[in-house]
N, C-alpha and C positions, 0 to 999 in steps of 0.2 A: 548328446544333450549338453547344452551350454550352461556354464555356471553363471549365475547372476551375482554380480558384485554387490556387496552391501552398501557401499558409498554411492553407487550410481544414482539412486533417487535423490539423495541429498545434493549431489552436484547439479542435478537438473532443477532443483528448487531454489537456486540462488536468487533469481529475480524476485520471487515472492518474499523470500526472507529479507532481501535488501529493502524492498518498498515498505514493509510493515516495521522492520527494525529501525529504519530512519525515522518513520513516523512516531514510533514509540520513544525514540531518543529526543525528538522535539517536544513531545508531550512531557517527558521527564525533565526537560530543561525548564519548563514552566512550573513544575512542581518543586524544584529545589536544586540541590547540588549534584555532584557527580554520581552519588549512589543512586539517586532517582533516575538519572539519565541512563546509566548502565542497566539498572533493573528493568526499566520500561522498554529499553531497546531489546533486551533479551526476551522479554515477554512478547513483544511485537514480532520479533524474528521467529519465535516458536509458533505463534499463530499463523504467520505468513507461510511458514514451511508446511504446516498441516493443510492449510487451504490450497496451496499450490499442488501438493501431492494428491489432493482429492480431486483435482481437475479444475482449479479456479484460474487458469491462465487468462481466459477472456475477461474474467472479473478484474484482475489486476491491470490488464491492458486498458479497460474502460476507466478505471480509477486514475491511472497515470495520465491518460488523455484529458480527463476531467480536471485534474490538478493543473495541468499546463494551461488549458484553455481558461479555467476559472481565474487563476492568478494573473494571466495575461490580460484578460478583460478587466479585472479589478484595477490593475496598474494603469491600463489605458483610460479608464473612466475616472478613477479617484486619486491616482498617484501611488507611489511606492509603499506608503504606510498601510495600505489596505490589501497588499498581496497575500498575506497570511490568511485573512478571512476569505478572500476569493479562492485560494487554494483549497481550504477546507470545504467550502461550499461546492466547488467544482468536483472534488473527490467524492463527496456525498452523493451528488447528482450522478456522477459516473457509476458509482456502485449501484444506485437505484436503477439506472438504465440497464446495467449488466444483469441484475437479478430479473428484471422484467423481460429482457431479451431471452434469457435462458428458460423462463417459464413459458413464454409464448412459442418458442421453437421446439419444445419437447412434446 
């Protein structure tokens, strides 16, 4: 019988932690100083870790693809100043598509 290492699930959840941790840090930067940035990044990382460990890998993949496509399209259409709005919209649409995909395939 193999022993399961305690840190193994946490090592595998690094992408989910990174995506939501960075997002939380950006949200914290709009809220105020370094305390808000660190606090929101930690809360985001915790949420991302939980979602990733529950099997949300496809969910994060769709969100990252949505962010890249949304910000790229916004920059192409309106210029660099609209990249943040495009990234937020693309991420939201990517999450929506991921949730609908998971509901339709089960």
